[in-house]
N, C-alpha and C positions, 0 to 999 in steps of 0.2 A: 365478783366472779372468783372462782377458785378451780384449780386443776383437780382432776380426778384420777384415781388409780384404776378406774374401770377401763378395761382394755378396748372396749368398742366406742368410747367417746373421748373427748378432750377436755372440755370444761363443763362444770355444772352451773345451772342457773336456777337458784332457789328463790323465786319471787313469792312463793307461798311456803309456809312452814306448818308442820303439824299433821297428824293423821290419826287413824284408829285402826285396830286390827280387824281384818276382814275375812281371811281364809287361812288354811294351814300354812301357806307360804309365808305368812306374816309372823309366825311364832317367834322366830329369832331375828327379827328385822334389824339389820345393821344401822338403819337410819335413826333408830331410837338413840343409839349411842352418839351419833353424829349431831343430831339436833340438840342434844344436851349441851354441846359446846357453843351453840349459837348465843350471841349476846347482842341481839338486835332489838329494835323497838317494834311493838305491835302497831297495827295501822291506826289505833286510837291514840298513839303516842305514849302508851304505857310501857314501861320497861319490864322485861322478863328477866328478873335477877337470878332465879334459881334454876339449876339443871332440871330437865324433864327426864325422869327415870323410866317412864313408860308413856305410850301414847295415851293422851287424855281426851282426844277429840277436839282440843283447842286448835283452831285454824287461824293462822296469822298471815296477813298480807304485808309485803315489804315493798311499797311503791318506789322506794329509793333505788331498788335494784332493776327496775323496769328498763332503764336505759343502758344496762351493761352490754348487751349484744350490739347496740348501735354505736358504742364507743370503740368497738374492736373492729378494725378494718381487715384483719387477716381472716380469710374464710376458715370457719371452725365448726366442729361438731359439738353441739351443746345438749347435754342431758337435762331436760326440763323437769324441775321439781324432784330431785333425788331425795329430798327430805319431806316429801308429801306425796299425794296422789292427785294429779291434775283434774281427775273426775270424782274427787271426794264429794259426797252428797251435801256436805255443809259449805262448799265453796260457792259464793255468789257468782252468777254468770258474768257479772261485770268484771270480776277479777280475771276470769278466763279470757274474756274478750280483750281486756287490756294487754294481756300477755300475747295473745294471738295477733293483735295489731302490730306489736313490735316484731313478731316473727315474719309477718307479711312485709314490713318495711325493710327488715334486715335480710333481704333475699340472697345475700352472698353466703349466708351461714346455712347449716343443716341443723334442724331441731328435732330431737328424739324424745317423744312423749310415750310414757308407759303407764298402764293402769291395770288394776285388778277389778275395777268396777265396770263390768261390761255393759250393764243395763244403762248406766249414765252415758257411757261412750256411745252406745247405739242410739239412745234417745237424742242426744245433743248433736251428734254428727249427721243425723237424719232430720234435725230440726233447727234449733236456734244457732248452731255453729256450723251449719252445712256449708256456708260460703268459704270456710277455712279448710274443709276436708280435702279439697282438691289442690291445695297449694303445693308446688313441686319441691319445696324445701322443708316440709314437715313430714316426719315419719311417725305414724300412729301405731302403737304397739300394745300388746297385752301380755301379762305374765301368765305362765302356764306351769303349775307345779305338780298337778296330778290329774287323774281322769275326771273326778267328780266336779271339781271347781275350775280346773284349767281348760279342759277341752271345750266346754260351752263358750268360753271367752273367744276362742278362735272363730266359732260360727258367728258370734255377735260382731266381731271385727269385720268378717267377710261381708256381712250384710249392711255395711256402711259405705258411703261414697268416698272413703279415704283413697287417695291416689297411691300412697305408699303404706303398706301394711307389714308389720314385723312381729316376731314372737321372741320373748325372753323366757326361755324354758329354764328357769332358775329361781329357787333351788329345785332341781329335779328330784322328786320324792318317791317315784315309783315308775314302773314300766308303763309307758303311755299307749302301747300297742300301735295300731295303724292310725295315723292322723291325716286329716284332709288338708293338704297344702294348697289347694286351689285358691288363687288370688292372694297368696302370701309371697312376699318378695325377699324376706331375709329371716333366718333363724339363728338365735344365739342360745347355746346350751351351757349350763354350768352347775356345779354342786354348791352346797351351802358351806360357808366358812364361819369360824368363830369358836369360842370355847364350848358351846353346846350344839355344834353342827351335827345335822343328821346326815348319814352316809349316802353317797350316790354310787350305784353299781355300774360297772363298765358295760354289762349286758343291757342296761337301759339306754346307753348313749349310742352304741353302734347302730341300732335300728333307725334312730332318728337321722343319723348322718346318711345312712343308705337311702332313706326315704327322700331326703333333701336332694341327693344326687340324682335319684330317679325322676324327681319333679323339676330338676334344673334350678333349685333354690339355693343360693349361697348359704354355707354353713359355717358358723363361727363357734369354736369351742373355747369358752372363757376360762374355765378352771375346774380342777377336781374338788377343790375346797377342803374341808376338814378342819381340824383344830390348828393345823399349820399349813396354810395354803401355799406358802412359798416352798415348802418341802414337797408337797404333792404335785405342784406345778401345773402346766397346761398341755403337756404332751398327750396326744391321743394316737396310739399306734406308732409311737416313736417320733412324731412330728407335731408341729403346731398346725391348727386349722384356723386360718385367719381370713377366710373368704368374706370380703366386705361387699355391701350392696353398691353396685354402680348406679348411683342416683340418676345420672343423665339418661340411662336406658329406660327408667321408669317414667321420668319426667317427660 
């Protein structure tokens, strides 16, 4: 397990590693840099000795990490698979079930799952993984970066039996216009960071905050991002917006 600088979580749980680019939000994926530092063994027992400089589509299971949440007694928010996509099309369902069974057992924790692959999310939560969709300690989320790719993910999430649904609108790449927040319980918004970060405009952010307020959905502003995210900070209108989802109200 490892701590994360992501403001809306506490620890990351990377039981699966590796991914492939899927939509414009993936262009400058921070996880590529992070997974290059990993020095674990693949599930076949083969060492991965060299850094991964880009996503190759190679997906690795790390069964030794399955028990990490069970060994931690303090209730914690876990970001699941920050270095992969839990619904990547190359992931065998047996790996997903193994992780979800741990989440079911470790019911004193909150697990935050995020995906860009809405078709797999919709298919599996309405099918083979349906029994896990209603667990009160799992937050099922989709990434939303633009209108073309991001907005359809919200509809796909809404039409699953997920008990807790959330949106990570990061990196926000354009004005999203009016969005349907029916059935959505939490919204996180943020800009891209890093040396090649694409800019986020303030006039894209405020309408999202206002729509969340009108719908009664907690709004969390993560960052402005940019090439120096510490300098740009997290203030929106002179203050931080750290509204968190009261899990017990949804559960």
